[in-house]
Backbone of each chain as ProteinMPNN parsed JSONL, in Angstrom:
{"seq_chain_A": "XXXXXXXXXXXXXXXXXXXXXXXXXXXXXXXXXXXXXXXXXXXXXXXXXXXXXXXXXXXXXXXXXXXXXXXXXXXXXXXXXXXXXXXXXXXXXXXXXXXXXXXXXXXXXX", "coords_chain_A": {"N_chain_A": [[1.054, -18.163, -6.76], [0.854, -14.715, -6.551], [3.259, -12.491, -7.844], [4.86, -9.391, -7.802], [6.771, -7.139, -9.604], [8.893, -4.333, -9.778], [10.531, -2.187, -11.947], [12.723, 0.457, -12.891], [14.49, 0.116, -9.692], [15.27, 2.497, -8.676], [15.374, 5.892, -9.807], [16.623, 8.73, -11.397], [16.041, 11.874, -12.681], [16.361, 14.856, -14.721], [14.511, 17.86, -14.214], [11.556, 18.271, -16.144], [11.88, 16.187, -17.895], [10.298, 13.194, -19.188], [8.831, 10.602, -17.23], [9.102, 7.069, -16.932], [7.756, 4.329, -15.556], [7.906, 0.959, -14.648], [5.953, -2.015, -14.177], [5.512, -5.388, -13.406], [3.649, -8.447, -13.329], [2.871, -11.774, -12.195], [0.568, -13.395, -12.282], [-2.153, -13.291, -14.302], [-4.808, -13.15, -13.662], [-6.375, -10.846, -12.518], [-8.224, -8.395, -10.577], [-7.984, -5.628, -10.613], [-5.548, -2.98, -11.062], [-3.494, -0.846, -9.227], [-1.886, 2.261, -8.91], [0.273, 3.847, -6.647], [1.485, 6.639, -4.757], [4.148, 7.378, -2.563], [5.345, 9.416, -0.117], [8.317, 10.171, 1.784], [8.18, 8.541, 4.9], [5.445, 8.662, 4.995], [1.933, 7.809, 4.372], [0.143, 5.959, 1.791], [-0.78, 7.351, -1.29], [-3.342, 7.2, -3.546], [-2.969, 7.095, -7.033], [-3.778, 6.254, -9.669], [-6.285, 4.029, -10.821], [-6.744, 1.063, -12.503], [-9.089, -0.878, -14.016], [-9.522, -4.405, -14.635], [-10.6, -4.791, -17.121], [-9.911, -2.594, -18.547], [-7.632, -0.642, -20.604], [-6.094, 1.564, -20.19], [-5.579, 4.451, -18.034], [-5.995, 7.884, -17.31], [-4.827, 10.829, -15.698], [-4.46, 14.073, -15.472], [-1.102, 14.873, -15.72], [-0.417, 12.26, -15.585], [-0.383, 8.944, -16.849], [-1.482, 5.662, -17.092], [-0.919, 2.41, -18.277], [-2.267, -0.836, -19.044], [-1.512, -4.151, -19.663], [-2.882, -6.963, -19.517], [-2.588, -9.575, -20.433], [0.125, -9.911, -20.903], [1.058, -9.36, -18.461], [1.828, -6.759, -17.551], [2.266, -3.337, -16.56], [2.511, 0.139, -17.117], [3.535, 3.238, -15.867], [3.327, 6.51, -16.84], [4.737, 9.668, -16.432], [4.382, 12.842, -17.372], [6.504, 15.569, -18.317], [8.212, 16.009, -15.896], [8.418, 17.185, -12.48], [10.127, 18.729, -9.671], [8.512, 18.254, -7.432], [7.451, 15.797, -7.971], [9.093, 13.948, -6.943], [9.372, 11.028, -5.18], [8.375, 7.793, -3.87], [7.083, 5.356, -5.992], [4.525, 3.06, -6.088], [3.33, -0.005, -7.301], [0.394, -1.926, -7.299], [-1.359, -4.958, -7.259], [-4.562, -6.292, -7.471], [-5.574, -9.312, -6.592], [-7.933, -11.707, -6.36], [-9.199, -10.26, -4.309], [-7.138, -9.446, -2.713], [-4.482, -7.27, -2.141], [-1.462, -7.043, -3.723], [1.81, -5.898, -3.501], [4.467, -4.308, -5.373], [7.997, -3.612, -4.837], [8.491, -0.996, -5.277], [9.447, 2.072, -7.006], [11.895, 4.384, -6.571], [11.878, 7.746, -7.095], [13.692, 10.56, -8.14], [13.575, 13.882, -8.948], [15.487, 16.278, -10.336], [16.109, 19.783, -9.987]], "CA_chain_A": [[1.192, -16.991, -5.899], [1.119, -13.494, -7.329], [4.484, -11.755, -7.559], [4.866, -8.106, -8.484], [8.133, -6.622, -9.724], [8.97, -2.98, -10.331], [11.839, -1.832, -12.491], [13.903, 0.245, -12.048], [14.283, 0.334, -8.265], [15.485, 3.924, -8.437], [15.44, 6.646, -11.057], [16.878, 10.152, -11.197], [15.911, 12.579, -13.954], [16.272, 16.312, -14.596], [13.167, 18.435, -14.349], [11.073, 18.428, -17.505], [11.9, 14.905, -18.61], [9.189, 12.284, -18.922], [9.168, 9.438, -16.414], [8.48, 5.805, -17.325], [7.92, 3.363, -14.476], [7.386, -0.33, -15.085], [5.44, -2.963, -13.195], [5.129, -6.666, -14.01], [3.032, -9.366, -12.391], [2.963, -13.139, -12.721], [-0.753, -13.993, -12.447], [-2.963, -12.334, -15.056], [-6.188, -13.161, -13.159], [-6.456, -9.739, -11.574], [-9.425, -7.559, -10.598], [-7.544, -4.311, -11.028], [-4.179, -2.604, -10.718], [-3.526, 0.504, -8.67], [-0.602, 2.933, -8.706], [0.292, 4.709, -5.471], [2.66, 7.464, -4.483], [4.461, 7.421, -1.143], [6.383, 10.343, 0.294], [9.074, 9.591, 2.914], [7.539, 8.488, 6.201], [4.003, 8.915, 4.894], [1.104, 6.725, 3.864], [0.033, 5.796, 0.341], [-1.77, 8.163, -1.98], [-3.727, 6.558, -4.795], [-2.806, 7.928, -8.227], [-4.623, 5.76, -10.74], [-6.828, 2.681, -10.689], [-7.118, 0.508, -13.798], [-9.838, -2.122, -13.908], [-8.94, -5.461, -15.476], [-11.159, -4.688, -18.474], [-9.438, -1.361, -19.165], [-6.28, -0.663, -21.151], [-5.335, 2.675, -19.637], [-6.255, 5.492, -17.286], [-5.244, 9.138, -17.366], [-5.194, 11.889, -14.77], [-3.497, 15.161, -15.598], [0.173, 14.489, -16.368], [-0.201, 10.83, -15.364], [-1.075, 7.971, -17.682], [-1.076, 4.296, -16.79], [-1.428, 1.407, -19.203], [-2.332, -2.19, -18.507], [-1.58, -5.269, -20.605], [-3.088, -8.082, -18.597], [-2.113, -10.838, -21.011], [1.577, -10.015, -20.738], [1.386, -9.09, -17.056], [2.616, -5.529, -17.446], [1.668, -2.016, -16.489], [3.487, 1.219, -17.174], [3.089, 4.561, -15.433], [4.027, 7.612, -17.482], [4.544, 10.987, -15.859], [4.882, 13.786, -18.361], [7.108, 16.837, -17.875], [8.41, 15.824, -14.451], [8.711, 18.348, -11.633], [10.746, 18.298, -8.4], [7.456, 17.769, -6.544], [7.135, 14.404, -8.3], [10.04, 13.097, -6.228], [8.654, 10.163, -4.233], [8.402, 6.381, -4.269], [5.856, 4.962, -6.687], [4.249, 1.647, -5.849], [2.326, -0.676, -8.111], [-0.278, -2.956, -6.506], [-2.286, -5.757, -8.06], [-5.638, -6.916, -6.698], [-5.847, -10.684, -7.029], [-8.86, -12.386, -5.442], [-9.508, -9.408, -3.166], [-5.939, -9.163, -1.922], [-3.598, -6.338, -2.828], [-0.057, -7.455, -3.666], [2.619, -4.76, -3.907], [5.865, -4.355, -5.736], [8.87, -2.945, -3.872], [8.468, 0.431, -5.548], [10.509, 2.776, -7.723], [12.193, 5.666, -5.92], [12.113, 8.739, -8.148], [14.217, 11.874, -7.766], [13.572, 14.836, -10.06], [16.397, 17.345, -9.938], [15.777, 21.073, -10.623]], "C_chain_A": [[1.581, -15.789, -6.75], [2.413, -12.85, -6.887], [4.514, -10.503, -8.428], [6.284, -7.534, -8.444], [8.109, -5.233, -10.333], [10.409, -2.682, -10.733], [11.741, -0.457, -13.14], [13.571, 0.455, -10.567], [14.447, 1.804, -7.914], [15.739, 4.617, -9.768], [15.672, 8.117, -10.724], [16.864, 10.84, -12.552], [15.933, 14.081, -13.718], [14.837, 16.773, -14.821], [12.798, 18.61, -15.822], [11.071, 17.146, -18.312], [10.661, 14.095, -18.268], [9.683, 11.078, -18.136], [8.416, 8.212, -16.916], [8.791, 4.778, -16.244], [7.228, 2.065, -14.872], [6.988, -1.238, -13.935], [5.085, -4.247, -13.934], [4.575, -7.586, -12.935], [2.892, -10.741, -13.033], [1.6, -13.782, -12.996], [-1.676, -12.979, -13.106], [-4.424, -12.282, -14.592], [-6.358, -12.095, -12.086], [-7.793, -9.027, -11.68], [-9.082, -6.174, -11.128], [-6.095, -4.095, -10.618], [-4.201, -1.147, -10.29], [-2.096, 1.013, -8.516], [-0.748, 3.899, -7.533], [1.575, 5.532, -5.457], [2.873, 7.459, -2.976], [5.608, 8.392, -0.908], [7.072, 9.781, 1.542], [8.316, 9.676, 4.234], [6.037, 8.688, 6.178], [3.26, 7.672, 4.411], [1.062, 6.722, 2.345], [-1.089, 6.668, -0.208], [-2.078, 7.504, -3.307], [-3.615, 7.542, -5.953], [-3.794, 7.523, -9.313], [-5.051, 4.341, -10.433], [-7.253, 2.216, -12.069], [-7.853, -0.801, -13.558], [-9.274, -3.136, -14.904], [-9.427, -5.389, -16.917], [-10.65, -3.464, -19.235], [-8.004, -1.524, -19.663], [-5.427, 0.463, -20.568], [-6.235, 3.625, -18.857], [-5.357, 6.722, -17.301], [-5.762, 10.096, -16.314], [-4.123, 12.959, -14.855], [-2.255, 14.722, -16.353], [0.455, 12.986, -16.259], [-1.025, 9.989, -16.324], [-0.556, 6.589, -17.321], [-1.716, 3.351, -17.792], [-1.405, 0.048, -18.535], [-2.421, -3.183, -19.659], [-1.656, -6.531, -19.76], [-2.471, -9.371, -19.129], [-0.609, -11.02, -20.847], [2.019, -9.708, -19.31], [2.214, -7.838, -16.856], [1.727, -4.303, -17.306], [2.787, -0.994, -16.512], [2.833, 2.507, -16.733], [3.969, 5.604, -16.1], [3.712, 8.899, -16.743], [5.205, 11.985, -16.798], [5.479, 15.023, -17.685], [7.329, 16.849, -16.366], [8.809, 17.122, -13.749], [9.374, 17.86, -10.352], [9.728, 17.746, -7.394], [7.013, 16.353, -6.843], [8.082, 13.435, -7.6], [9.317, 12.338, -5.112], [8.936, 8.716, -4.628], [7.052, 6.027, -4.858], [5.692, 3.449, -6.582], [3.126, 1.168, -6.766], [1.709, -1.779, -7.252], [-1.335, -3.65, -7.353], [-3.293, -6.425, -7.136], [-5.954, -8.283, -7.304], [-6.73, -11.352, -5.99], [-9.07, -11.577, -4.169], [-8.335, -9.114, -2.266], [-4.984, -8.329, -2.759], [-2.148, -6.767, -2.607], [0.8, -6.336, -4.254], [3.965, -5.16, -4.488], [6.673, -3.599, -4.688], [8.975, -1.447, -4.122], [9.633, 0.915, -6.384], [10.695, 4.123, -7.053], [12.627, 6.661, -6.986], [12.644, 10.038, -7.543], [14.242, 12.736, -9.014], [14.405, 16.04, -9.63], [16.074, 18.641, -10.683], [16.801, 21.445, -11.689]], "O_chain_A": [[2.51, -15.845, -7.555], [2.647, -12.677, -5.691], [4.233, -10.551, -9.625], [6.909, -7.458, -7.386], [7.385, -4.985, -11.297], [11.355, -2.894, -9.975], [10.785, -0.201, -13.871], [12.481, 0.923, -10.237], [13.834, 2.296, -6.967], [16.243, 4.02, -10.719], [14.99, 8.68, -9.867], [17.585, 10.44, -13.465], [15.566, 14.542, -12.637], [14.064, 16.133, -15.535], [13.616, 19.039, -16.636], [10.345, 17.028, -19.299], [10.052, 14.273, -17.213], [10.796, 10.595, -18.342], [7.243, 8.298, -17.28], [9.947, 4.405, -16.042], [6.103, 2.076, -15.37], [7.601, -1.23, -12.867], [4.43, -4.202, -14.975], [4.979, -7.515, -11.774], [2.805, -10.862, -14.255], [1.5, -14.64, -13.872], [-1.952, -11.924, -12.534], [-5.194, -11.456, -15.081], [-6.47, -12.403, -10.899], [-8.429, -9.044, -12.734], [-9.784, -5.621, -11.974], [-5.499, -4.915, -9.92], [-4.852, -0.315, -10.921], [-1.212, 0.292, -8.053], [-1.719, 4.649, -7.426], [2.588, 5.171, -6.055], [1.917, 7.526, -2.203], [6.706, 8.212, -1.435], [6.471, 8.999, 2.278], [7.866, 10.75, 4.635], [5.418, 8.865, 7.227], [3.857, 6.644, 4.092], [1.854, 7.402, 1.692], [-2.192, 6.713, 0.336], [-1.175, 7.271, -4.11], [-4.097, 8.671, -5.874], [-4.554, 8.352, -9.814], [-4.295, 3.553, -9.865], [-8.034, 2.891, -12.738], [-7.302, -1.728, -12.965], [-8.631, -2.768, -15.887], [-8.753, -5.867, -17.829], [-10.922, -3.312, -20.426], [-7.266, -2.403, -19.219], [-4.206, 0.344, -20.463], [-7.459, 3.614, -18.99], [-4.13, 6.619, -17.305], [-6.964, 10.176, -16.061], [-3.008, 12.773, -14.367], [-2.341, 14.256, -17.489], [1.457, 12.502, -16.785], [-2.195, 10.271, -16.582], [0.652, 6.366, -17.251], [-2.898, 3.472, -18.116], [-0.644, -0.197, -17.599], [-3.293, -3.073, -20.521], [-0.64, -7.09, -19.347], [-1.905, -10.159, -18.372], [-0.125, -12.139, -20.674], [3.204, -9.786, -18.988], [3.181, -7.836, -16.094], [0.62, -4.233, -17.839], [3.876, -1.233, -15.99], [1.727, 2.838, -17.159], [5.191, 5.593, -15.952], [2.55, 9.189, -16.459], [6.421, 11.975, -16.991], [5.019, 15.46, -16.63], [6.694, 17.622, -15.648], [9.434, 18.011, -14.327], [9.207, 16.699, -9.977], [10.056, 16.868, -6.596], [6.276, 15.758, -6.058], [7.882, 12.222, -7.665], [8.727, 12.943, -4.217], [9.646, 8.452, -5.598], [6.008, 6.357, -4.296], [6.582, 2.675, -6.934], [2.121, 1.85, -6.968], [2.428, -2.491, -6.55], [-2.102, -3.006, -8.069], [-2.921, -7.046, -6.141], [-6.527, -8.382, -8.389], [-6.306, -11.541, -4.85], [-9.115, -12.139, -3.074], [-8.511, -8.587, -1.168], [-4.714, -8.635, -3.92], [-1.67, -6.845, -1.475], [0.552, -5.878, -5.369], [4.527, -6.2, -4.147], [6.109, -3.016, -3.762], [9.487, -0.709, -3.28], [10.673, 0.261, -6.465], [9.757, 4.916, -6.975], [13.615, 6.448, -7.688], [12.107, 10.543, -6.558], [14.853, 12.371, -10.019], [14.061, 16.734, -8.673], [15.794, 18.608, -11.882], [16.679, 22.493, -12.323]]}, "seq_chain_B": "XXXXXXXXXXXXXXXXXXXXXXXXXXXXXXXXXXXXXXXXXXXXXXXXXXXXXXXXXXXXXXXXXXXXXXXXXXXXXXXXXXXXXXXXXXXXXXXXXXXXXXXXXXXXXXXXX", "coords_chain_B": {"N_chain_B": [[-15.407, 12.823, 1.31], [-14.398, 11.602, 4.528], [-11.081, 10.396, 5.145], [-9.108, 7.37, 5.716], [-8.438, 6.945, 9.04], [-5.668, 6.907, 11.211], [-3.909, 6.149, 14.216], [-1.321, 6.023, 16.745], [0.741, 8.51, 15.025], [3.458, 8.187, 15.208], [5.61, 5.974, 17.04], [7.762, 4.995, 19.571], [9.283, 2.335, 21.106], [10.671, 0.097, 23.564], [12.3, -3.045, 23.017], [10.439, -5.994, 23.676], [8.407, -4.668, 24.913], [4.893, -3.735, 24.758], [2.579, -2.657, 22.196], [-0.021, -0.743, 20.632], [-2.027, -0.12, 17.787], [-4.35, 1.989, 16.158], [-7.171, 2.088, 13.942], [-9.492, 3.742, 11.893], [-11.754, 3.124, 9.469], [-12.963, 4.281, 6.221], [-16.265, 5.426, 6.296], [-18.724, 2.967, 6.009], [-17.21, 1.224, 4.547], [-16.657, -2.115, 4.099], [-14.505, -3.823, 4.131], [-11.392, -4.178, 5.706], [-7.927, -3.689, 6.051], [-4.733, -4.528, 7.375], [-1.421, -3.616, 6.879], [2.095, -4.261, 6.82], [4.988, -2.381, 6.413], [8.223, -2.624, 5.774], [11.237, -0.776, 5.791], [12.225, 0.228, 2.586], [10.898, -1.777, 1.295], [7.924, -3.154, -0.316], [4.537, -2.807, 0.916], [3.286, -5.401, 3.061], [0.679, -7.692, 3.431], [-0.907, -8.145, 6.517], [-3.321, -8.804, 7.869], [-6.736, -9.32, 6.972], [-9.968, -8.066, 7.225], [-13.45, -8.717, 6.887], [-16.199, -6.95, 7.362], [-16.691, -7.695, 10.697], [-15.33, -10.044, 10.725], [-12.516, -12.258, 10.283], [-10.816, -12.597, 7.262], [-8.393, -13.27, 6.109], [-5.526, -14.145, 7.698], [-3.081, -15.208, 7.333], [-0.441, -14.336, 7.145], [0.105, -13.146, 9.5], [2.034, -12.861, 12.36], [1.205, -14.811, 14.723], [2.027, -15.418, 17.265], [2.789, -13.133, 18.474], [1.457, -10.953, 17.429], [-1.769, -9.477, 17.307], [-5.116, -8.812, 16.267], [-8.167, -6.987, 16.078], [-11.537, -6.284, 15.141], [-13.979, -4.751, 16.21], [-17.514, -4.661, 16.104], [-17.452, -4.278, 13.423], [-16.333, -1.89, 12.513], [-14.077, 0.262, 13.488], [-10.61, -0.689, 14.054], [-8.071, -2.479, 15.876], [-4.634, -3.098, 16.099], [-2.291, -5.089, 17.679], [0.907, -5.539, 19.198], [2.778, -7.774, 21.02], [5.146, -9.528, 22.758], [7.171, -6.816, 21.529], [9.633, -6.996, 18.905], [12.921, -6.191, 17.635], [12.879, -6.424, 14.854], [10.303, -5.72, 14.225], [10.144, -3.112, 13.67], [8.811, -0.765, 11.587], [6.526, 0.636, 9.147], [3.148, 0.728, 9.826], [0.334, 0.175, 8.073], [-3.027, 0.984, 7.464], [-5.84, 0.073, 5.557], [-8.844, 0.498, 3.636], [-11.712, -0.73, 1.862], [-14.627, -0.567, -0.246], [-15.803, -2.49, -1.982], [-13.644, -3.481, -3.251], [-13.441, -3.42, -5.984], [-13.511, -0.759, -6.583], [-11.067, 0.059, -5.756], [-8.512, 0.758, -3.24], [-8.208, 2.567, -0.173], [-5.766, 4.177, 1.687], [-4.545, 4.825, 5.001], [-2.527, 7.275, 6.801], [-0.59, 5.911, 8.119], [1.349, 4.313, 10.774], [4.405, 4.872, 12.18], [6.571, 2.686, 13.552], [9.163, 2.33, 15.832], [11.367, 0.114, 17.21], [13.496, -0.201, 19.892]], "CA_chain_B": [[-15.555, 11.883, 2.412], [-13.222, 11.516, 5.376], [-10.212, 9.3, 4.764], [-8.826, 6.37, 6.723], [-7.732, 7.575, 10.151], [-4.805, 6.038, 11.986], [-3.155, 6.771, 15.312], [-0.613, 7.292, 16.631], [1.555, 8.665, 13.818], [4.785, 7.663, 15.509], [5.718, 5.309, 18.323], [9.065, 4.406, 19.862], [9.197, 1.49, 22.292], [11.787, -0.816, 23.759], [11.946, -4.435, 22.713], [9.686, -6.749, 24.684], [7.228, -3.914, 25.331], [3.718, -3.916, 23.908], [2.121, -1.44, 21.517], [-1.279, -0.921, 19.919], [-2.332, 0.864, 16.748], [-5.793, 2.108, 15.923], [-7.556, 2.473, 12.583], [-10.91, 3.95, 11.612], [-11.843, 3.134, 8.011], [-13.975, 5.136, 5.617], [-17.592, 4.987, 6.688], [-19.405, 2.085, 5.065], [-16.293, 0.259, 3.936], [-16.791, -3.386, 4.802], [-13.24, -4.543, 4.21], [-10.301, -3.447, 6.351], [-6.662, -4.386, 5.932], [-3.511, -4.05, 8.017], [-0.197, -3.943, 6.16], [3.379, -3.91, 7.413], [5.948, -1.972, 5.392], [9.592, -2.473, 6.252], [11.952, 0.219, 5.0], [12.776, -0.235, 1.316], [10.074, -2.852, 0.733], [6.513, -2.86, -0.493], [3.697, -3.264, 2.029], [2.927, -6.808, 3.129], [-0.589, -7.865, 4.134], [-0.899, -8.884, 7.776], [-4.638, -9.35, 8.158], [-7.859, -8.742, 6.247], [-11.279, -8.238, 7.845], [-14.669, -8.417, 6.157], [-17.021, -6.562, 8.516], [-15.896, -7.964, 11.888], [-14.756, -11.369, 10.618], [-11.198, -12.358, 9.651], [-10.813, -13.292, 5.978], [-7.05, -13.813, 5.869], [-4.473, -13.741, 8.647], [-2.042, -16.204, 7.125], [0.892, -13.774, 7.311], [0.172, -12.478, 10.807], [2.787, -13.659, 13.365], [0.177, -14.877, 15.769], [2.586, -15.554, 18.596], [3.029, -11.808, 19.069], [0.541, -9.973, 16.838], [-3.193, -9.762, 17.35], [-5.923, -7.725, 15.714], [-9.598, -7.173, 16.21], [-12.375, -5.268, 14.526], [-15.243, -4.866, 16.908], [-18.68, -4.022, 15.502], [-17.247, -4.09, 11.994], [-15.964, -0.518, 12.156], [-12.653, 0.503, 13.68], [-9.8, -1.87, 14.316], [-6.855, -2.317, 16.651], [-3.564, -4.062, 15.888], [-1.423, -5.085, 18.857], [2.129, -6.334, 19.174], [3.219, -8.051, 22.385], [6.116, -8.451, 22.96], [7.773, -6.326, 20.292], [11.013, -7.324, 18.585], [13.581, -5.167, 16.829], [12.474, -6.558, 13.449], [8.952, -5.191, 14.03], [10.267, -1.703, 13.265], [8.193, -0.672, 10.26], [5.319, 1.462, 9.079], [1.942, -0.096, 9.822], [-0.656, 0.865, 7.245], [-4.395, 0.487, 7.453], [-6.537, 0.409, 4.32], [-10.206, 0.0, 3.571], [-12.368, -0.677, 0.552], [-16.061, -0.856, -0.217], [-15.961, -3.815, -2.573], [-12.374, -3.853, -3.874], [-13.482, -3.035, -7.396], [-13.243, 0.682, -6.686], [-9.739, 0.339, -5.255], [-8.26, 0.771, -1.814], [-7.772, 3.843, 0.389], [-4.85, 3.951, 2.791], [-4.299, 5.865, 5.991], [-1.183, 7.866, 6.806], [0.342, 4.944, 8.695], [2.017, 4.504, 12.068], [5.813, 4.467, 12.105], [7.005, 2.076, 14.808], [10.591, 2.061, 16.017], [11.65, -0.713, 18.391], [14.926, -0.022, 20.228]], "C_chain_B": [[-14.272, 11.864, 3.222], [-12.427, 10.287, 4.955], [-10.109, 8.265, 5.859], [-7.974, 7.022, 7.805], [-6.906, 6.539, 10.901], [-4.146, 6.832, 13.105], [-2.44, 5.675, 16.099], [0.157, 7.394, 15.321], [2.941, 8.062, 14.009], [4.748, 7.003, 16.882], [7.114, 4.726, 18.434], [8.917, 3.61, 21.146], [10.458, 0.654, 22.396], [11.334, -2.23, 23.417], [11.351, -5.095, 23.96], [8.51, -5.945, 25.256], [6.066, -4.215, 24.386], [3.299, -2.578, 23.316], [0.818, -1.756, 20.784], [-1.484, 0.222, 18.947], [-3.834, 0.834, 16.484], [-6.076, 2.588, 14.505], [-9.059, 2.648, 12.516], [-11.083, 4.072, 10.105], [-12.855, 4.159, 7.515], [-15.341, 4.552, 5.946], [-18.245, 4.131, 5.602], [-18.508, 1.069, 4.401], [-16.286, -1.03, 4.757], [-15.445, -4.067, 5.038], [-12.14, -3.648, 4.765], [-9.051, -4.318, 6.338], [-5.609, -3.721, 6.818], [-2.317, -4.553, 7.215], [1.012, -3.527, 6.993], [4.351, -3.543, 6.296], [7.304, -1.729, 6.05], [10.334, -1.558, 5.279], [12.548, -0.389, 3.737], [11.981, -1.342, 0.653], [8.664, -2.366, 0.477], [5.718, -3.359, 0.705], [3.347, -4.737, 1.919], [1.661, -6.945, 3.962], [-0.398, -8.686, 5.397], [-2.24, -9.563, 8.015], [-5.689, -8.587, 7.376], [-9.145, -9.085, 6.979], [-12.375, -7.946, 6.815], [-15.724, -8.212, 7.237], [-16.215, -6.885, 9.786], [-15.31, -9.371, 11.89], [-13.421, -11.357, 9.886], [-11.3, -13.176, 8.365], [-9.478, -13.983, 5.75], [-6.111, -13.269, 6.921], [-3.279, -14.664, 8.526], [-0.627, -15.662, 7.317], [1.039, -12.994, 8.611], [0.952, -13.366, 11.787], [1.97, -13.771, 14.646], [0.735, -15.071, 17.172], [2.782, -14.203, 19.27], [2.076, -10.738, 18.554], [-0.9, -10.439, 17.027], [-3.942, -8.565, 16.792], [-7.386, -8.039, 15.919], [-10.318, -6.014, 15.532], [-13.764, -5.432, 15.112], [-16.329, -4.091, 16.174], [-18.47, -3.687, 14.023], [-16.856, -2.689, 11.578], [-14.465, -0.347, 12.36], [-11.931, -0.759, 14.139], [-8.568, -1.504, 15.13], [-5.89, -3.442, 16.319], [-2.6, -3.962, 17.069], [-0.205, -5.975, 18.622], [2.59, -6.51, 20.62], [3.87, -9.427, 22.454], [6.762, -8.042, 21.639], [9.23, -6.776, 20.165], [11.601, -6.212, 17.72], [13.103, -5.208, 15.377], [11.042, -6.102, 13.182], [8.976, -3.709, 13.657], [9.827, -1.581, 11.805], [7.111, 0.39, 10.313], [4.13, 0.511, 8.984], [0.82, 0.714, 9.172], [-2.005, 0.178, 7.356], [-5.046, 0.937, 6.152], [-7.966, -0.115, 4.4], [-10.722, 0.082, 2.148], [-13.829, -1.047, 0.711], [-16.29, -2.269, -0.749], [-14.653, -4.34, -3.143], [-12.305, -3.415, -5.314], [-13.11, -1.567, -7.564], [-11.864, 1.048, -6.147], [-9.708, 0.443, -3.743], [-7.805, 2.16, -1.391], [-6.95, 3.552, 1.631], [-4.82, 5.137, 3.748], [-2.867, 6.346, 5.923], [-0.144, 6.957, 7.437], [0.842, 5.324, 10.073], [3.442, 3.988, 11.925], [6.236, 3.97, 13.468], [8.512, 1.858, 14.778], [10.758, 1.285, 17.315], [13.148, -0.632, 18.67], [15.347, -0.99, 21.337]], "O_chain_B": [[-13.186, 12.081, 2.684], [-12.976, 9.291, 4.485], [-10.895, 8.26, 6.806], [-6.916, 7.583, 7.518], [-7.377, 5.439, 11.189], [-3.863, 8.022, 12.964], [-2.892, 4.53, 16.122], [0.208, 6.417, 14.574], [3.518, 7.498, 13.08], [3.982, 7.395, 17.763], [7.597, 4.052, 17.524], [8.476, 4.144, 22.163], [11.214, 0.521, 21.434], [10.153, -2.566, 23.513], [11.708, -4.796, 25.1], [7.702, -6.49, 26.008], [6.238, -4.864, 23.353], [3.615, -1.515, 23.85], [0.585, -2.892, 20.369], [-1.163, 1.374, 19.236], [-4.485, -0.206, 16.578], [-5.326, 3.385, 13.941], [-9.815, 1.815, 13.016], [-10.601, 5.039, 9.515], [-13.521, 4.822, 8.31], [-15.546, 3.339, 5.883], [-18.309, 4.522, 4.436], [-18.996, 0.142, 3.756], [-15.956, -1.031, 5.943], [-15.267, -4.794, 6.016], [-11.981, -2.503, 4.342], [-9.111, -5.523, 6.583], [-5.603, -2.502, 6.985], [-2.206, -5.741, 6.91], [0.956, -2.57, 7.765], [4.52, -4.303, 5.343], [7.496, -0.758, 6.782], [10.072, -1.579, 4.076], [13.275, -1.381, 3.792], [12.341, -1.802, -0.43], [8.249, -1.319, 0.974], [6.178, -4.24, 1.431], [3.138, -5.258, 0.824], [1.566, -6.393, 5.059], [0.185, -9.77, 5.371], [-2.294, -10.752, 8.328], [-5.567, -7.385, 7.142], [-9.389, -10.244, 7.316], [-12.241, -7.048, 5.984], [-16.104, -9.15, 7.938], [-15.11, -6.361, 9.924], [-14.844, -9.848, 12.925], [-13.21, -10.55, 8.98], [-11.802, -14.3, 8.371], [-9.418, -15.115, 5.27], [-5.922, -12.057, 7.022], [-2.549, -14.88, 9.493], [0.292, -16.424, 7.616], [2.01, -12.258, 8.787], [0.564, -14.511, 12.016], [2.049, -12.918, 15.531], [0.016, -14.911, 18.158], [2.924, -14.128, 20.491], [1.912, -9.704, 19.203], [-1.208, -11.627, 16.921], [-3.453, -7.436, 16.843], [-7.796, -9.2, 15.933], [-9.775, -4.921, 15.377], [-14.606, -6.155, 14.579], [-16.087, -2.989, 15.681], [-19.225, -2.905, 13.445], [-17.025, -2.322, 10.416], [-13.669, -0.756, 11.515], [-12.544, -1.745, 14.548], [-8.084, -0.373, 15.081], [-6.284, -4.607, 16.263], [-2.148, -2.87, 17.414], [-0.274, -7.005, 17.951], [2.769, -5.536, 21.351], [3.184, -10.423, 22.223], [6.878, -8.862, 20.729], [9.951, -6.918, 21.152], [10.873, -5.399, 17.15], [12.94, -4.166, 14.741], [10.606, -6.096, 12.031], [7.934, -3.126, 13.361], [10.396, -2.21, 10.913], [6.817, 0.963, 11.362], [4.117, -0.399, 8.155], [0.423, 1.775, 9.653], [-2.103, -1.049, 7.342], [-4.823, 2.06, 5.699], [-8.255, -1.053, 5.142], [-10.23, 0.865, 1.336], [-14.222, -1.735, 1.653], [-16.878, -3.121, -0.082], [-14.557, -5.519, -3.485], [-11.234, -3.074, -5.814], [-12.482, -1.179, -8.549], [-11.523, 2.229, -6.087], [-10.713, 0.249, -3.059], [-7.109, 2.85, -2.136], [-7.363, 2.794, 2.509], [-5.039, 6.284, 3.36], [-2.084, 5.885, 5.092], [1.055, 7.202, 7.306], [0.774, 6.481, 10.489], [3.665, 2.823, 11.594], [6.26, 4.733, 14.433], [9.06, 1.285, 13.837], [10.346, 1.738, 18.383], [13.968, -0.948, 17.809], [16.506, -0.988, 21.75]]}, "name": "protein", "num_of_chains": 2, "seq": "XXXXXXXXXXXXXXXXXXXXXXXXXXXXXXXXXXXXXXXXXXXXXXXXXXXXXXXXXXXXXXXXXXXXXXXXXXXXXXXXXXXXXXXXXXXXXXXXXXXXXXXXXXXXXXXXXXXXXXXXXXXXXXXXXXXXXXXXXXXXXXXXXXXXXXXXXXXXXXXXXXXXXXXXXXXXXXXXXXXXXXXXXXXXXXXXXXXXXXXXXXXXXXXXXXXXXXXXXXXXXXX"}
């Protein structure tokens, strides 16, 4: 059974610092891994999708890496802004089913 | 392209009442999912449809939850009777093949009092 863990559970940084969010999973037989952002009381917004054959994906200030063999992914957010405050969820697609971590709650202080 | 549509956005009901949520996926997306997200946790899959057939409903509490996807397009999730522990955000998602990732709706926040 696939298990997804996100560390840390919460993170507070001053504006301008880089953010590093970690995700680990137990079963390396994945189709892809997707990072989502969730604002309070809202749905999920897809940030980055990494296929199992890829090592990383980049979009603007966001970069996500994937090491399938070790069961790890890292989301980097460069030069954080207060608008980056949200919960970030990692989800792994195993056999057509998306399994989520519990998320990392991020607060960026001005 | 239009996103995944869900309604209502919010719902407050008393325990033992019934409630229904509606989802319209992205046009052409064959696979539709319902997730339950309890506060502070990651979403948990309740049911997965492929067109109008159920692929996985192993985590759906079938004594009180039901879901259908008529004509392989939109879907309805129902809870009857509701319990206090059903308070959560109910998320609908769809995908074309899964390889291209999943798109989520804005969710329905259910509060059972």
